[in-house]
C-alpha positions in Angstrom: 0.1 0.0 -0.2 2.7 2.5 0.9 4.4 2.0 -2.6 0.9 3.0 -4.4 0.7 6.0 -1.9 4.1 7.1 -2.6 3.7 7.1 -6.4 0.0 8.7 -6.2 1.6 12.1 -6.5 2.2 11.4 -10.2 -1.4 10.6 -11.2 -2.5 13.4 -9.0 -0.1 16.1 -10.9 -1.3 14.4 -14.2 -5.0 14.8 -13.4 -4.1 18.4 -12.2 -2.7 19.3 -15.6 -5.2 17.8 -17.5 -8.0 19.5 -15.5 -6.4 22.7 -15.9 -6.2 22.2 -19.9 -10.0 21.2 -19.9 -11.3 23.9 -17.8 -9.5 26.3 -20.1 -11.7 25.1 -23.1 -14.3 27.2 -24.8 -16.7 24.0 -24.7 -18.8 24.0 -21.7 -19.0 20.1 -21.6 -15.2 19.9 -21.6 -14.9 22.8 -18.7 -17.5 20.5 -17.1 -15.3 17.4 -17.3 -12.2 19.4 -16.3 -14.1 20.1 -12.9 -14.6 16.5 -12.3 -11.2 15.7 -13.0 -9.9 18.2 -10.7 -12.0 16.7 -7.8 -10.4 13.5 -8.7 -7.0 15.0 -8.2 -8.0 16.5 -5.0 -8.7 13.1 -3.9 -5.3 11.9 -5.1 -3.6 14.8 -3.5 -5.3 14.5 -0.3 -4.5 10.6 0.0 -0.8 11.4 -0.9 -0.9 14.2 1.7 -2.1 11.9 4.4 0.6 9.6 3.6 3.1 12.4 3.8 1.7 14.1 6.6 1.6 17.1 4.5 -1.2 18.9 6.7 -0.8 22.3 4.5 -1.4 20.4 1.2 -4.5 18.8 2.6 -6.0 22.0 3.6 -5.2 23.5 0.3 -7.0 20.2 -1.5 -10.2 21.0 0.6 -10.2 24.7 -0.2 -9.5 23.9 -3.9 -12.2 21.1 -3.9 -14.6 23.5 -2.6 -13.9 25.9 -5.7 -14.1 23.1 -8.1 -17.5 22.1 -6.7 -18.6 25.8 -7.2 -17.2 25.8 -10.8 -19.0 22.7 -11.4 -22.3 23.7 -10.2 -21.8 26.8 -12.5 -21.3 24.9 -15.5 -23.9 22.0 -15.0 -26.4 24.9 -14.4 -25.2 26.6 -17.8 -24.3 29.7 -15.9 -20.8 29.5 -16.7 -21.6 32.3 -19.5 -22.4 34.9 -17.2 -19.9 37.3 -15.3 -19.7 36.6 -11.6 
């Protein structure tokens, strides 16, 4: 189990980069997918943070997950075209 957790940072890294690319898309469906991928990366980062005892990283991921949920709700409501 420890070997998997030690390597969890790499899929978390890849998911974060992919999510950022998707969220930057002009297509609402890609932006929506990007927020889901961001949430998956948040889970991976928290798992790695728990394993590494990186409390600040865990706190950051909780805050980022809240923002990703907000973005997800805005894209699913079709509200992503309106300025906020």
